[in-house]
All heavy atoms as a GROMACS GRO file, in nm:
protein
  496
    1MET      N    1   0.656   0.957   0.754
    1MET     CA    2   0.542   0.895   0.698
    1MET      C    3   0.566   0.865   0.544
    1MET      O    4   0.526   0.761   0.492
    1MET     CB    5   0.415   0.981   0.709
    1MET     CG    6   0.286   0.921   0.666
    1MET     SD    7   0.229   0.784   0.769
    1MET     CE    8   0.166   0.870   0.910
    2GLN      N    9   0.630   0.956   0.481
    2GLN     CA   10   0.665   0.938   0.337
    2GLN      C   11   0.754   0.817   0.316
    2GLN      O   12   0.728   0.744   0.221
    2GLN     CB   13   0.732   1.065   0.290
    2GLN     CG   14   0.769   1.062   0.143
    2GLN     CD   15   0.832   1.189   0.092
    2GLN    OE1   16   0.843   1.290   0.165
    2GLN    NE2   17   0.873   1.189  -0.035
    3GLU      N   18   0.853   0.801   0.402
    3GLU     CA   19   0.940   0.682   0.387
    3GLU      C   20   0.865   0.554   0.406
    3GLU      O   21   0.890   0.457   0.334
    3GLU     CB   22   1.058   0.691   0.492
    3GLU     CG   23   1.158   0.804   0.463
    3GLU     CD   24   1.265   0.810   0.568
    3GLU    OE1   25   1.290   0.711   0.632
    3GLU    OE2   26   1.323   0.912   0.584
    4LEU      N   27   0.775   0.549   0.499
    4LEU     CA   28   0.688   0.433   0.524
    4LEU      C   29   0.604   0.402   0.401
    4LEU      O   30   0.592   0.283   0.355
    4LEU     CB   31   0.603   0.449   0.644
    4LEU     CG   32   0.517   0.332   0.688
    4LEU    CD1   33   0.598   0.210   0.719
    4LEU    CD2   34   0.431   0.372   0.809
    5GLY      N   35   0.545   0.506   0.346
    5GLY     CA   36   0.462   0.486   0.224
    5GLY      C   37   0.542   0.438   0.105
    5GLY      O   38   0.500   0.351   0.032
    6HIS      N   39   0.661   0.492   0.090
    6HIS     CA   40   0.744   0.452  -0.019
    6HIS      C   41   0.793   0.305  -0.001
    6HIS      O   42   0.801   0.234  -0.097
    6HIS     CB   43   0.866   0.543  -0.037
    6HIS     CG   44   0.834   0.669  -0.108
    6HIS    ND1   45   0.883   0.707  -0.226
    6HIS    CD2   46   0.757   0.774  -0.072
    6HIS    CE1   47   0.835   0.822  -0.268
    6HIS    NE2   48   0.758   0.868  -0.170
    7ALA      N   49   0.820   0.272   0.122
    7ALA     CA   50   0.855   0.131   0.150
    7ALA      C   51   0.742   0.035   0.111
    7ALA      O   52   0.762  -0.074   0.062
    7ALA     CB   53   0.898   0.114   0.292
    8GLY      N   54   0.620   0.078   0.145
    8GLY     CA   55   0.501  -0.005   0.111
    8GLY      C   56   0.477  -0.026  -0.037
    8GLY      O   57   0.411  -0.123  -0.080
    9ALA      N   58   0.526   0.066  -0.124
    9ALA     CA   59   0.503   0.056  -0.264
    9ALA      C   60   0.636   0.045  -0.340
    9ALA      O   61   0.646   0.082  -0.453
    9ALA     CB   62   0.429   0.186  -0.314
   10GLY      N   63   0.740  -0.007  -0.272
   10GLY     CA   64   0.870  -0.010  -0.330
   10GLY      C   65   0.924  -0.145  -0.370
   10GLY      O   66   1.040  -0.147  -0.406
   11ALA      N   67   0.842  -0.250  -0.371
   11ALA     CA   68   0.903  -0.382  -0.409
   11ALA      C   69   0.802  -0.468  -0.474
   11ALA      O   70   0.680  -0.460  -0.449
   11ALA     CB   71   0.955  -0.452  -0.277
   12GLY      N   72   0.849  -0.555  -0.559
   12GLY     CA   73   0.766  -0.654  -0.621
   12GLY      C   74   0.652  -0.602  -0.699
   12GLY      O   75   0.662  -0.502  -0.769
   13TRP      N   76   0.540  -0.669  -0.689
   13TRP     CA   77   0.422  -0.633  -0.770
   13TRP      C   78   0.368  -0.492  -0.730
   13TRP      O   79   0.313  -0.422  -0.812
   13TRP     CB   80   0.310  -0.735  -0.763
   13TRP     CG   81   0.250  -0.755  -0.625
   13TRP    CD1   82   0.288  -0.836  -0.527
   13TRP    CD2   83   0.132  -0.678  -0.572
   13TRP    NE1   84   0.203  -0.820  -0.419
   13TRP    CE2   85   0.112  -0.727  -0.442
   13TRP    CE3   86   0.057  -0.578  -0.625
   13TRP    CZ2   87   0.015  -0.674  -0.362
   13TRP    CZ3   88  -0.046  -0.532  -0.545
   13TRP    CH2   89  -0.063  -0.580  -0.416
   14ARG      N   90   0.388  -0.454  -0.606
   14ARG     CA   91   0.341  -0.331  -0.559
   14ARG      C   92   0.413  -0.209  -0.626
   14ARG      O   93   0.360  -0.112  -0.658
   14ARG     CB   94   0.350  -0.315  -0.403
   14ARG     CG   95   0.263  -0.417  -0.328
   14ARG     CD   96   0.283  -0.416  -0.179
   14ARG     NE   97   0.421  -0.417  -0.142
   14ARG     CZ   98   0.493  -0.527  -0.117
   14ARG    NH1   99   0.442  -0.647  -0.136
   14ARG    NH2  100   0.618  -0.522  -0.079
   15LYS      N  101   0.547  -0.235  -0.646
   15LYS     CA  102   0.627  -0.135  -0.721
   15LYS      C  103   0.576  -0.119  -0.865
   15LYS      O  104   0.563  -0.009  -0.915
   15LYS     CB  105   0.769  -0.164  -0.715
   15LYS     CG  106   0.860  -0.062  -0.783
   15LYS     CD  107   1.005  -0.106  -0.772
   15LYS     CE  108   1.102  -0.005  -0.829
   15LYS     NZ  109   1.063   0.080  -0.933
   16LYS      N  110   0.546  -0.232  -0.930
   16LYS     CA  111   0.502  -0.228  -1.066
   16LYS      C  112   0.366  -0.153  -1.077
   16LYS      O  113   0.343  -0.074  -1.170
   16LYS     CB  114   0.489  -0.367  -1.123
   16LYS     CG  115   0.622  -0.439  -1.138
   16LYS     CD  116   0.599  -0.579  -1.196
   16LYS     CE  117   0.738  -0.652  -1.207
   16LYS     NZ  118   0.721  -0.789  -1.246
   17VAL      N  119   0.275  -0.182  -0.983
   17VAL     CA  120   0.150  -0.112  -0.982
   17VAL      C  121   0.169   0.037  -0.960
   17VAL      O  122   0.113   0.123  -1.031
   17VAL     CB  123   0.048  -0.172  -0.874
   17VAL    CG1  124  -0.071  -0.082  -0.858
   17VAL    CG2  125   0.018  -0.311  -0.906
   18ALA      N  126   0.251   0.073  -0.864
   18ALA     CA  127   0.272   0.216  -0.835
   18ALA      C  128   0.336   0.286  -0.955
   18ALA      O  129   0.298   0.395  -0.986
   18ALA     CB  130   0.368   0.227  -0.713
   19ASP      N  131   0.437   0.218  -1.018
   19ASP     CA  132   0.495   0.285  -1.137
   19ASP      C  133   0.400   0.309  -1.249
   19ASP      O  134   0.405   0.405  -1.321
   19ASP     CB  135   0.610   0.187  -1.190
   19ASP     CG  136   0.731   0.185  -1.096
   19ASP    OD1  137   0.740   0.276  -1.005
   19ASP    OD2  138   0.815   0.100  -1.113
   20GLN      N  139   0.299   0.214  -1.266
   20GLN     CA  140   0.199   0.232  -1.371
   20GLN      C  141   0.097   0.338  -1.337
   20GLN      O  142   0.044   0.403  -1.430
   20GLN     CB  143   0.130   0.098  -1.394
   20GLN     CG  144   0.212  -0.015  -1.454
   20GLN     CD  145   0.242   0.017  -1.600
   20GLN    OE1  146   0.156   0.061  -1.673
   20GLN    NE2  147   0.368  -0.014  -1.638
   21VAL      N  148   0.063   0.353  -1.208
   21VAL     CA  149  -0.051   0.437  -1.171
   21VAL      C  150  -0.012   0.581  -1.132
   21VAL      O  151  -0.088   0.677  -1.164
   21VAL     CB  152  -0.124   0.366  -1.050
   21VAL    CG1  153  -0.224   0.458  -0.996
   21VAL    CG2  154  -0.184   0.239  -1.098
   22VAL      N  155   0.103   0.601  -1.074
   22VAL     CA  156   0.138   0.729  -1.017
   22VAL      C  157   0.152   0.837  -1.114
   22VAL      O  158   0.095   0.946  -1.100
   22VAL     CB  159   0.269   0.713  -0.934
   22VAL    CG1  160   0.331   0.849  -0.903
   22VAL    CG2  161   0.246   0.633  -0.809
   23GLU      N  162   0.214   0.817  -1.226
   23GLU     CA  163   0.237   0.926  -1.323
   23GLU      C  164   0.105   0.970  -1.384
   23GLU      O  165   0.073   1.091  -1.392
   23GLU     CB  166   0.331   0.887  -1.431
   23GLU     CG  167   0.373   1.002  -1.526
   23GLU     CD  168   0.479   0.960  -1.624
   23GLU    OE1  169   0.552   0.864  -1.601
   23GLU    OE2  170   0.480   1.026  -1.730
   24PRO      N  171   0.014   0.882  -1.438
   24PRO     CA  172  -0.107   0.927  -1.491
   24PRO      C  173  -0.200   0.991  -1.392
   24PRO      O  174  -0.270   1.091  -1.422
   24PRO     CB  175  -0.178   0.799  -1.542
   24PRO     CG  176  -0.068   0.699  -1.561
   24PRO     CD  177   0.037   0.735  -1.460
   25LEU      N  178  -0.198   0.946  -1.264
   25LEU     CA  179  -0.281   1.012  -1.162
   25LEU      C  180  -0.230   1.148  -1.129
   25LEU      O  181  -0.310   1.237  -1.104
   25LEU     CB  182  -0.286   0.926  -1.034
   25LEU     CG  183  -0.394   0.816  -1.028
   25LEU    CD1  184  -0.377   0.731  -0.897
   25LEU    CD2  185  -0.529   0.874  -1.044
   26SER      N  186  -0.103   1.164  -1.121
   26SER     CA  187  -0.042   1.296  -1.090
   26SER      C  188  -0.075   1.398  -1.197
   26SER      O  189  -0.090   1.518  -1.172
   26SER     CB  190   0.104   1.293  -1.060
   26SER     OG  191   0.181   1.268  -1.179
   27ALA      N  192  -0.092   1.351  -1.321
   27ALA     CA  193  -0.131   1.443  -1.428
   27ALA      C  194  -0.277   1.484  -1.417
   27ALA      O  195  -0.319   1.591  -1.470
   27ALA     CB  196  -0.105   1.381  -1.561
   28ARG      N  197  -0.362   1.406  -1.348
   28ARG     CA  198  -0.500   1.432  -1.343
   28ARG      C  199  -0.549   1.489  -1.208
   28ARG      O  200  -0.664   1.525  -1.193
   28ARG     CB  201  -0.580   1.299  -1.367
   28ARG     CG  202  -0.572   1.254  -1.511
   28ARG     CD  203  -0.656   1.124  -1.529
   28ARG     NE  204  -0.646   1.082  -1.669
   28ARG     CZ  205  -0.554   0.995  -1.720
   28ARG    NH1  206  -0.461   0.949  -1.640
   28ARG    NH2  207  -0.560   0.964  -1.843
   29THR      N  208  -0.457   1.486  -1.113
   29THR     CA  209  -0.492   1.538  -0.978
   29THR      C  210  -0.391   1.642  -0.939
   29THR      O  211  -0.281   1.655  -0.998
   29THR     CB  212  -0.493   1.423  -0.877
   29THR    OG1  213  -0.359   1.375  -0.860
   29THR    CG2  214  -0.587   1.314  -0.912
   30PRO      N  215  -0.426   1.717  -0.835
   30PRO     CA  216  -0.330   1.824  -0.782
   30PRO      C  217  -0.211   1.762  -0.699
   30PRO      O  218  -0.130   1.835  -0.660
   30PRO     CB  219  -0.417   1.914  -0.698
   30PRO     CG  220  -0.535   1.838  -0.663
   30PRO     CD  221  -0.560   1.733  -0.770
   31LEU      N  222  -0.212   1.627  -0.677
   31LEU     CA  223  -0.113   1.566  -0.597
   31LEU      C  224   0.011   1.537  -0.680
   31LEU      O  225   0.002   1.495  -0.794
   31LEU     CB  226  -0.173   1.437  -0.534
   31LEU     CG  227  -0.286   1.450  -0.443
   31LEU    CD1  228  -0.343   1.314  -0.401
   31LEU    CD2  229  -0.246   1.523  -0.321
   32SER      N  230   0.121   1.544  -0.609
   32SER     CA  231   0.250   1.515  -0.681
   32SER      C  232   0.271   1.363  -0.684
   32SER      O  233   0.201   1.287  -0.615
   32SER     CB  234   0.367   1.578  -0.597
   32SER     OG  235   0.382   1.514  -0.475
   33GLU      N  236   0.364   1.318  -0.765
   33GLU     CA  237   0.399   1.181  -0.779
   33GLU      C  238   0.443   1.123  -0.642
   33GLU      O  239   0.406   1.013  -0.604
   33GLU     CB  240   0.507   1.156  -0.883
   33GLU     CG  241   0.458   1.166  -1.026
   33GLU     CD  242   0.556   1.137  -1.128
   33GLU    OE1  243   0.648   1.055  -1.099
   33GLU    OE2  244   0.538   1.181  -1.243
   34THR      N  245   0.519   1.203  -0.565
   34THR     CA  246   0.570   1.157  -0.436
   34THR      C  247   0.454   1.138  -0.340
   34THR      O  248   0.447   1.039  -0.270
   34THR     CB  249   0.665   1.268  -0.382
   34THR    OG1  250   0.774   1.286  -0.472
   34THR    CG2  251   0.720   1.224  -0.246
   35ALA      N  252   0.358   1.232  -0.339
   35ALA     CA  253   0.244   1.220  -0.249
   35ALA      C  254   0.160   1.100  -0.285
   35ALA      O  255   0.112   1.022  -0.204
   35ALA     CB  256   0.155   1.348  -0.259
   36LEU      N  257   0.138   1.079  -0.417
   36LEU     CA  258   0.058   0.964  -0.464
   36LEU      C  259   0.127   0.830  -0.431
   36LEU      O  260   0.066   0.733  -0.386
   36LEU     CB  261   0.030   0.972  -0.612
   36LEU     CG  262  -0.072   1.077  -0.652
   36LEU    CD1  263  -0.074   1.103  -0.801
   36LEU    CD2  264  -0.212   1.038  -0.603
   37ARG      N  265   0.259   0.823  -0.451
   37ARG     CA  266   0.336   0.700  -0.418
   37ARG      C  267   0.325   0.675  -0.265
   37ARG      O  268   0.311   0.561  -0.223
   37ARG     CB  269   0.477   0.715  -0.463
   37ARG     CG  270   0.554   0.580  -0.459
   37ARG     CD  271   0.691   0.596  -0.521
   37ARG     NE  272   0.679   0.623  -0.660
   37ARG     CZ  273   0.663   0.534  -0.757
   37ARG    NH1  274   0.660   0.405  -0.724
   37ARG    NH2  275   0.659   0.569  -0.879
   38THR      N  276   0.333   0.777  -0.186
   38THR     CA  277   0.317   0.764  -0.038
   38THR      C  278   0.180   0.713  -0.003
   38THR      O  279   0.176   0.616   0.071
   38THR     CB  280   0.342   0.899   0.030
   38THR    OG1  281   0.476   0.941   0.000
   38THR    CG2  282   0.326   0.886   0.179
   39LEU      N  283   0.076   0.770  -0.058
   39LEU     CA  284  -0.059   0.727  -0.034
   39LEU      C  285  -0.084   0.582  -0.076
   39LEU      O  286  -0.144   0.501  -0.004
   39LEU     CB  287  -0.161   0.819  -0.094
   39LEU     CG  288  -0.177   0.957  -0.036
   39LEU    CD1  289  -0.259   1.046  -0.123
   39LEU    CD2  290  -0.229   0.950   0.106
   40LEU      N  291  -0.033   0.551  -0.191
   40LEU     CA  292  -0.051   0.412  -0.241
   40LEU      C  293   0.022   0.314  -0.156
   40LEU      O  294  -0.029   0.207  -0.121
   40LEU     CB  295   0.000   0.406  -0.386
   40LEU     CG  296  -0.037   0.284  -0.461
   40LEU    CD1  297  -0.188   0.253  -0.469
   40LEU    CD2  298   0.014   0.290  -0.607
   41GLY      N  299   0.147   0.346  -0.113
   41GLY     CA  300   0.223   0.259  -0.025
   41GLY      C  301   0.152   0.242   0.108
   41GLY      O  302   0.150   0.130   0.161
   42LEU      N  303   0.096   0.347   0.166
   42LEU     CA  304   0.026   0.335   0.291
   42LEU      C  305  -0.101   0.247   0.272
   42LEU      O  306  -0.137   0.173   0.362
   42LEU     CB  307  -0.013   0.476   0.343
   42LEU     CG  308   0.110   0.558   0.395
   42LEU    CD1  309   0.066   0.700   0.429
   42LEU    CD2  310   0.177   0.489   0.511
   43PHE      N  311  -0.164   0.264   0.155
   43PHE     CA  312  -0.284   0.179   0.130
   43PHE      C  313  -0.238   0.031   0.125
   43PHE      O  314  -0.308  -0.058   0.186
   43PHE     CB  315  -0.347   0.222  -0.002
   43PHE     CG  316  -0.452   0.123  -0.048
   43PHE    CD1  317  -0.576   0.121   0.014
   43PHE    CD2  318  -0.429   0.034  -0.151
   43PHE    CE1  319  -0.676   0.025  -0.033
   43PHE    CE2  320  -0.524  -0.059  -0.192
   43PHE     CZ  321  -0.646  -0.056  -0.137
   44PHE      N  322  -0.136   0.000   0.056
   44PHE     CA  323  -0.082  -0.137   0.052
   44PHE      C  324  -0.048  -0.191   0.186
   44PHE      O  325  -0.072  -0.304   0.227
   44PHE     CB  326   0.040  -0.150  -0.045
   44PHE     CG  327   0.003  -0.137  -0.186
   44PHE    CD1  328   0.092  -0.079  -0.276
   44PHE    CD2  329  -0.112  -0.197  -0.238
   44PHE    CE1  330   0.060  -0.070  -0.413
   44PHE    CE2  331  -0.146  -0.187  -0.378
   44PHE     CZ  332  -0.053  -0.120  -0.458
   45LEU      N  333   0.019  -0.105   0.270
   45LEU     CA  334   0.059  -0.146   0.401
   45LEU      C  335  -0.071  -0.172   0.487
   45LEU      O  336  -0.078  -0.273   0.561
   45LEU     CB  337   0.138  -0.036   0.468
   45LEU     CG  338   0.182  -0.060   0.606
   45LEU    CD1  339   0.280  -0.180   0.616
   45LEU    CD2  340   0.249   0.062   0.668
   46GLY      N  341  -0.169  -0.085   0.479
   46GLY     CA  342  -0.294  -0.108   0.554
   46GLY      C  343  -0.366  -0.234   0.510
   46GLY      O  344  -0.420  -0.304   0.595
   47LEU      N  345  -0.368  -0.262   0.380
   47LEU     CA  346  -0.426  -0.383   0.332
   47LEU      C  347  -0.356  -0.504   0.386
   47LEU      O  348  -0.421  -0.603   0.426
   47LEU     CB  349  -0.420  -0.380   0.181
   47LEU     CG  350  -0.515  -0.474   0.103
   47LEU    CD1  351  -0.659  -0.453   0.144
   47LEU    CD2  352  -0.493  -0.458  -0.044
   48SER      N  353  -0.228  -0.499   0.394
   48SER     CA  354  -0.150  -0.616   0.450
   48SER      C  355  -0.180  -0.634   0.599
   48SER      O  356  -0.204  -0.745   0.637
   48SER     CB  357   0.003  -0.586   0.433
   48SER     OG  358   0.038  -0.580   0.298
   49VAL      N  359  -0.188  -0.528   0.669
   49VAL     CA  360  -0.223  -0.537   0.812
   49VAL      C  361  -0.364  -0.593   0.828
   49VAL      O  362  -0.388  -0.680   0.915
   49VAL     CB  363  -0.212  -0.400   0.885
   49VAL    CG1  364  -0.272  -0.408   1.026
   49VAL    CG2  365  -0.067  -0.356   0.892
   50TYR      N  366  -0.456  -0.549   0.746
   50TYR     CA  367  -0.593  -0.603   0.747
   50TYR      C  368  -0.595  -0.750   0.724
   50TYR      O  369  -0.659  -0.823   0.799
   50TYR     CB  370  -0.676  -0.530   0.641
   50TYR     CG  371  -0.817  -0.584   0.620
   50TYR    CD1  372  -0.917  -0.554   0.714
   50TYR    CD2  373  -0.845  -0.666   0.517
   50TYR    CE1  374  -1.043  -0.610   0.694
   50TYR    CE2  375  -0.971  -0.714   0.496
   50TYR     CZ  376  -1.072  -0.685   0.587
   50TYR     OH  377  -1.195  -0.731   0.566
   51TYR      N  378  -0.532  -0.798   0.623
   51TYR     CA  379  -0.524  -0.940   0.594
   51TYR      C  380  -0.457  -1.021   0.701
   51TYR      O  381  -0.507  -1.131   0.743
   51TYR     CB  382  -0.465  -0.970   0.462
   51TYR     CG  383  -0.554  -0.940   0.341
   51TYR    CD1  384  -0.520  -0.848   0.246
   51TYR    CD2  385  -0.682  -1.002   0.329
   51TYR    CE1  386  -0.607  -0.822   0.138
   51TYR    CE2  387  -0.767  -0.976   0.226
   51TYR     CZ  388  -0.726  -0.890   0.131
   51TYR     OH  389  -0.812  -0.860   0.030
   52LEU      N  390  -0.346  -0.970   0.754
   52LEU     CA  391  -0.275  -1.044   0.858
   52LEU      C  392  -0.362  -1.047   0.985
   52LEU      O  393  -0.364  -1.153   1.054
   52LEU     CB  394  -0.142  -0.978   0.886
   52LEU     CG  395  -0.031  -1.000   0.783
   52LEU    CD1  396   0.092  -0.913   0.810
   52LEU    CD2  397   0.004  -1.150   0.778
   53THR      N  398  -0.431  -0.941   1.018
   53THR     CA  399  -0.516  -0.944   1.134
   53THR      C  400  -0.634  -1.039   1.124
   53THR      O  401  -0.657  -1.116   1.221
   53THR     CB  402  -0.569  -0.798   1.160
   53THR    OG1  403  -0.459  -0.708   1.177
   53THR    CG2  404  -0.656  -0.793   1.284
   54GLY      N  405  -0.688  -1.045   1.004
   54GLY     CA  406  -0.797  -1.139   0.985
   54GLY      C  407  -0.749  -1.284   0.992
   54GLY      O  408  -0.818  -1.367   1.047
   55THR      N  409  -0.635  -1.313   0.939
   55THR     CA  410  -0.582  -1.445   0.936
   55THR      C  411  -0.550  -1.484   1.081
   55THR      O  412  -0.580  -1.596   1.126
   55THR     CB  413  -0.452  -1.451   0.853
   55THR    OG1  414  -0.486  -1.418   0.717
   55THR    CG2  415  -0.392  -1.590   0.854
   56ALA      N  416  -0.488  -1.396   1.156
   56ALA     CA  417  -0.457  -1.425   1.299
   56ALA      C  418  -0.586  -1.449   1.378
   56ALA      O  419  -0.590  -1.535   1.463
   56ALA     CB  420  -0.376  -1.313   1.360
   57ARG      N  421  -0.686  -1.370   1.353
   57ARG     CA  422  -0.818  -1.386   1.420
   57ARG      C  423  -0.876  -1.523   1.391
   57ARG      O  424  -0.924  -1.596   1.481
   57ARG     CB  425  -0.913  -1.272   1.382
   57ARG     CG  426  -1.041  -1.274   1.460
   57ARG     CD  427  -1.132  -1.164   1.422
   57ARG     NE  428  -1.134  -1.118   1.284
   57ARG     CZ  429  -1.203  -1.177   1.190
   57ARG    NH1  430  -1.283  -1.281   1.214
   57ARG    NH2  431  -1.193  -1.135   1.065
   58ARG      N  432  -0.880  -1.555   1.264
   58ARG     CA  433  -0.938  -1.691   1.228
   58ARG      C  434  -0.855  -1.806   1.289
   58ARG      O  435  -0.914  -1.904   1.333
   58ARG     CB  436  -0.946  -1.698   1.071
   58ARG     CG  437  -1.056  -1.618   1.014
   58ARG     CD  438  -1.078  -1.649   0.867
   58ARG     NE  439  -0.963  -1.628   0.782
   58ARG     CZ  440  -0.919  -1.515   0.740
   58ARG    NH1  441  -0.984  -1.406   0.760
   58ARG    NH2  442  -0.813  -1.506   0.659
   59PHE      N  443  -0.726  -1.789   1.287
   59PHE     CA  444  -0.638  -1.890   1.348
   59PHE      C  445  -0.670  -1.905   1.498
   59PHE      O  446  -0.680  -2.015   1.550
   59PHE     CB  447  -0.495  -1.855   1.327
   59PHE     CG  448  -0.393  -1.948   1.393
   59PHE    CD1  449  -0.376  -2.075   1.329
   59PHE    CD2  450  -0.327  -1.911   1.501
   59PHE    CE1  451  -0.283  -2.160   1.394
   59PHE    CE2  452  -0.238  -2.002   1.564
   59PHE     CZ  453  -0.216  -2.123   1.508
   60SER      N  454  -0.685  -1.791   1.559
   60SER     CA  455  -0.705  -1.792   1.710
   60SER      C  456  -0.842  -1.859   1.739
   60SER      O  457  -0.861  -1.934   1.832
   60SER     CB  458  -0.710  -1.647   1.761
   60SER     OG  459  -0.770  -1.633   1.880
   61GLU      N  460  -0.943  -1.830   1.656
   61GLU     CA  461  -1.081  -1.883   1.673
   61GLU      C  462  -1.078  -2.038   1.659
   61GLU      O  463  -1.150  -2.109   1.728
   61GLU     CB  464  -1.181  -1.822   1.575
   61GLU     CG  465  -1.210  -1.676   1.612
   61GLU     CD  466  -1.292  -1.605   1.504
   61GLU    OE1  467  -1.320  -1.665   1.396
   61GLU    OE2  468  -1.330  -1.489   1.530
   62ARG      N  469  -1.007  -2.084   1.556
   62ARG     CA  470  -0.995  -2.230   1.541
   62ARG      C  471  -0.926  -2.303   1.646
   62ARG      O  472  -0.953  -2.419   1.673
   62ARG     CB  473  -0.924  -2.257   1.408
   62ARG     CG  474  -1.009  -2.225   1.287
   62ARG     CD  475  -0.947  -2.267   1.160
   62ARG     NE  476  -1.030  -2.231   1.044
   62ARG     CZ  477  -0.995  -2.246   0.922
   62ARG    NH1  478  -0.880  -2.294   0.894
   62ARG    NH2  479  -1.077  -2.206   0.824
   63ARG      N  480  -0.830  -2.235   1.714
   63ARG     CA  481  -0.754  -2.303   1.822
   63ARG      C  482  -0.836  -2.303   1.951
   63ARG      O  483  -0.805  -2.377   2.044
   63ARG     CB  484  -0.621  -2.234   1.841
   63ARG     CG  485  -0.530  -2.256   1.723
   63ARG     CD  486  -0.394  -2.200   1.747
   63ARG     NE  487  -0.333  -2.234   1.873
   63ARG     CZ  488  -0.249  -2.338   1.890
   63ARG    NH1  489  -0.222  -2.418   1.794
   63ARG    NH2  490  -0.193  -2.354   2.012
   64SER      N  491  -0.942  -2.226   1.960
   64SER     CA  492  -1.015  -2.213   2.085
   64SER      C  493  -1.114  -2.324   2.094
   64SER      O  494  -1.166  -2.384   2.006
   64SER     CB  495  -1.095  -2.082   2.089
   64SER     OG  496  -1.007  -1.976   2.092
   0.00000   0.00000   0.00000
């Protein structure tokens, strides 16, 4: 799960956001930087799936 989360926050703008957010959050919460990067990556992955699913659904509805 950790590898999947890190992959979700490991490239492009998502990496820049993670780099900016993870350290300050880990100082304010009991979570480690690794745990926060994993959670953030999984959030980005889930958001991508949400948008792709919505796009596919709208595409399917238009073709019907």
